[in-house]
C-alpha positions, 0 to 999 in steps of 0.5 A: 499499500502507498500514502503521500507525504510532503517534503521540502523542496529547494529550488537551488536557482531561485535561492538569492541566500537571503536566510530568511527560511534558516532563521525561521525554521524552527526544527533546525531541518534548514542551513545555509550551503555555499551560500545557498539554503539546504534541507540537511535534516528531513526528519528534523522539518514539521511541515508546517511550511513557515520557511516557504512563507518567509522565502522572498524568491518563491524558491521552496515548495512543497511536493508530496511523494509517494511512500510504500509502507510495506517496504519503506521502514520510515513509513511506519509511525512517525512521532509528530514534529519529526524525529528529533525527540526535543520536538515529539509532543508527548503526555508526561505523568507529572501535571496529572496528579499521578504519581508521588514525588522522590524522597526529599523532592516535590512533585512535578506539575509538567503535564506535556512536552516539548515546552519551548515556544520554538518547539511547541505545536500549537494544536497540541492536545494540552493547549486545547481549551487550557489554562496556558502559562507563557514563563520567561525561562528565568522564572523557574529558577527564581522563583521557588514555588514555581510548580505549584503556584504557577505551573499546577493545572495550567500547560506550559510554553517558555521563552526568553525575549531577550536571548532567543530568535524570536522572530516568528514568536509572535505568529506562533502565539497567535496561532496558539490563540485561535487553534487552541483557543485557551481559556486562560493566559498567564505570563510570567516574567521577570522583573527585569525591563527586558522581560516586558518584551514577553508580555508585549509578544502575548498581548500582540499575538492576543490582538492579531487573534482577535480574541478576548482572552484575558491575559494575566501577568505575573511578576517575579522579583530577583530575589525570589519572592513574588512582587506583582500581578495584574490583569491585561 
């Protein structure tokens, strides 16, 4: 039996070497080789097509190819998100309340993987009609009660508005608002000024999605204390 799958194809003659597709590729499937964009890891491709939309020269297309399910071992159930383990969507026991913490440790409230904004899928089941926590990366290290006070009962997304390559972040958060229709969004940020960029990304995404979702911003001090919260 045969089935069709899609594959990224790059026309080298059309490619102008602008690197926009490489910069927006969140799985690391594309790289620049001799001044041209190349698909170097097909199994890392998430097939969402962001690179196609970013190519000003129209050099990137999706092509369908037939796969023989009987003879091609690669056609066997492939994890969502490609071959990279960091992108494979998984449900974890941490957020379910079914497991007990090991001796001397607190129970993890993390219920699903991945959590990094570059890697999450906006249509992943953990986000559908859920309460979502968008947390600046430093908050979990600074706030001692992160799991019990902030993460419990929520689906997690983490990002750093200062150090991450944030191109595509607003678009992905907009997709999250539109596709998942979350019940609520909590933004956890540090008190440093650069961290306000995370709140701005979430607000811009909500406006682009044209939803009425209420955003709650929680600010953590450098000393690890909760110093304020507000609704946006």
